[in-house]
N, C-alpha and C positions, 0 to 999 in steps of 0.2 A: 252075604251077608259085608253091608262096605265095613271097614275097622280105618277109623278115622286118628290122629293124634293130633295132642293139643303141643299147637305150635307155641313156646314161654319166652319165644327172640327178644320181647318187648316188657317183659316180667320188671320189673324193681327199675323201669326210668321212663318211659313213654306210660306205660302201664303203671299206678300206684299200684299200693301191696296189698292193701284192703280190695280195688279190684280182682286185684292178680286171684288172694286169695275166693273168692267166688266166681270166676272162671275154673278157679281147682276144683270147688265143692261142685259145682255143679257140671262140668266132667265127668267128674267119677262117678255120680246120684245117676248121670248118663248113661251108664256103664261105660265108658273112657279109659282107656287102661293106657299106653306108653300116652308121656309127656315127652316131647322132644327141647334140647336145646343144646347151647352153647359156651366152653366158659368165657368165652370175648364178647357174649353177646350183656350189655350191649355199649363195646369200647361211642361207638360214634355218637349217641344221643347221653352221656353221661360228663360230666364235668369231668372228674375223674383222667378221662383219656385212654383208660382201660377198660377190660369186661369186669365178669363178674356177676357183674347182680341179677338179672335171671334166676344161677344157680344158687346168691342166698335164697332171694324169698322161697323159691322151690324148698329149699331145706328149713326153713322158717317156718312152711306149708304142713309141712312134711312131721317138724319134728311139733308141730301142735296139734296134728292129729296123727297119733301114734297108730290108732285104729287103722290108719287103711294103708298101713306102708310097703302089707304085704298086696294089695289089692291096684299099686299101679310099677310102673315099670318107665325109668325113667334111662331117658337115650340122650349122651352132649356128644361134646368133639371136642378135637386138639387140635392147631395148626395155624389161628389165625391170630391168640391173644398178643397184642403189643407187649414189647417186652419197656419197649421206650414210652411213656404219653405220649398222649397225639400224636407219634409217627408212625404211620401203616400206612403203606405195607411193608416195608423198609425194615421197621421192629419185630414184624412178626416174628410167633413164636421159632416155625417149620415141625416138622417131624425128627429134630434125629433122637437117639436115646434120649442123653441127660432131657432133649427140652417134653418126649414122649411125659419121662418118670416125676418129673416135677410137675406137669401138667396135671396129670390127674390124679396126684397127691394133692393140691389143692380143689381140684371139683371135686371132690369124696370128701373134705373135708366144708368144701361149700355148703354140699349137697345136706351133709350129716347123714352121709352113709358108709359103706364101707365096701360097697358094691354097689357098680354100673351093669346095667344092664345091656345097652351096645354103647360101645366108644367106637365113634367112631373119625377118620382119618378128615379134617371137615374139605383139605385142599393138598396137592398133589405138593410134595416139597424136593425139587427136583436139582434142587443145591447138595441132597443126605447122597448116596447110595441105599437104594430099594433097601435093601437086604437088611439094610438097620433098621429101617422103620417095620420095618416086619415081624424082624425081630426084639425090640421095643414092643409093639402091640400083642401079641402073642404072651412076652413074657408079664403081663398082665391079668392074660387068663388063667396065665400058670401060677400068677399068683393070689386068685381068686379075687381083685380086684371087679376087674372088669367080665362078663357074660359072653359077649358075644362080640364082634366087629365090622366093621362096617366104612365102608369108602364112596366121601360125598364128594364129589365136582371131580371125577377122574377120570383119567380117559381111559375104552373099554381097556386098551391093548396092556395098559398099566395095570390093571384091577387081575387081567390076567397073569401076568408077569407075576407079581404079589402073591396070588393064591399059589400058581406054582414054586416061586420059590419055597412057600409056607409047608405045601405039603411034601414037598419033596425034604425038609425038613422033620415031618413029622409033627410040625407047628400048625395054630387056632390059625386060622386063614379068613377074609371077608368071607361073608354070608350075606351084606345085605349091600344096594348100592342108594344112595343119593342121587337126584336130581333134580334143576325147575323142569314142570311141566304143567298142561292146561289145556283144556281141549283148544284155545289159538293158538296157533304162533308165531314167531315173529318172522320175520321176511329172512329167508338165508343171506349168509354169510353178515347181517348188520347185527352191529354191537351190543348189546342190552346197557340198557340204564343201568343197572347193579351192578355194585363192583364182587368181582368176584363168584359168578353164577355164572353154570355148564347147563346146557339142556340137554335134556332127552333123546338121544338119537335112534332110527332103527337101530343101529347095529347092536347101542347097549340093551333096546327093550327087546332082539334076540337074544344078545348074550343073557342077559338075567332070566327071564322064563329058559332057555333052553337049558343052562345052569343049574337053574331052580333056587335062585338070588332073591330075596326080597326086594321090592324097589319101594322107594319112601318117592314120593314128593314134594317138592315143595316150591311157596308162590302158586296154588294151583287154580285159586280165585283170581289172580291179577290185583291181589291187593285194592277187591273191593268194587276192579271194574262191570264185570259184566252187571251189577246192579246199581251204579251208586254214576247220578248224572253228574258230580259235582266231583268224579273219579276217572277223567276218560284215561281209555286206554294209549300207553304211550307209543310216541309215535312208532316204533319200527313194528307196529301192530297193522297198521295202515297203510293196506292193500288187499285186492281185490278179493284173497283166499277169505279174510275178517268177516266178509263181507257178506259169502257165501254161508260160512258154517254158522254165522252170528241168522242167518234166516234159517238155515235148518233146527238150533241151539233153538229160537222161537219156536216154532212149528211141535217140535219135542214139549217145550214147556207149556203150550197149550192143552196139549194132551194129557199128559202127566195130572193138569193143576199141582205142579212145583216150581219153583225158583229155578232162577238161572243159576246158580250156585249150587243147587243140587243135584241136577242133571248133568253140572259139569262135571259134579264130585262122584257122582255113580255109575259114570263111563268110564271115568278113567281109573277108578276102585274096580273094570271089570277087563284091563288092555294086558294082565298078569296074572296068574295062582296069587301070588302074594305081594298086592299092594294095599299098599298104606299110605292117603295122600295128610297131610300136614298142613293141619287150620292152624290161621295164627286168627286168632279175633281180639278184638276190647271191647264189646260189652254179650252179656249174658243174651242176651235177642239173636245174635250171632253166632255165637254155640250152640244156642238152640235152632235154627236151623240149621248148622250144618248138620247136629246128634238125629232130626230128622229123616238125615238122606237113608242112614242104617237099612230100610224098608227097603228100598229104593229100586227096582227091577226093571230096566228100559225095554218094553219088545219091539221100540220101534228103534233098538239105536242102526242101523244100516243105513235112518237117514242122516245120521250125526257122522258116523265112517265114513261116506260116498259124499262128503261135502268137503268136496279137495280144489 
């Protein structure tokens, strides 16, 4: 069973509210459960220079459909919201205790909920003692404002240290990790064109599997590049490994009768016991394509794995 999350980053900015509502309705109708957002979405696309638009749209949608409230789970994040409009990353809120407490209250207000099901530290903040961050996040769980905690875009050693600190103090720790990951990989050491993104590493995959942590993958479909000629893959993906992998991918596409996107989502979902790809869409047809993947099992998966 492939379990995708609906990525809501563009809701309220690049995706208008009416379309966002249609996508949310369709997602739930198709059996979707998790909606992923962040308090900073999408400050770079809004005239205000600060985020919160996505959470606000989700909050209005939930209010207008109270019968769906118990059928969805909300995942949101703290760390990257600008404290000064249009000034980022210099004014990003960070992960101090004060920033976490303030951000959580604001997110709950925008979402119009008393509790967030999964709360992510959106990225590291090495300017704040890790113990302070761990204790502040755990306090949200103790207060009932947050159900679970996750670490997004964190070095594995930092996640392990944070989880050790939490365990040592009897506190709630991270149970989920979020990274950028897809079937294609950029050239080793090449900087990604998207600021702040951190790729899954073999060590991260091994760590999550060994520790029984959930893995959430964002940008799994590389902004549509697998299926859209008008969206070529970024230059960092231009290397011989990409050619080999696309050849294998297209072979499996022919064998299964599915799309490249669907095969990629199925491949990702089988990487570890607990995987949830985050799919960002702007049309119902794109969402339907992703949701039609839930029953796909790839019998010739080895062809995809061996193409390196």
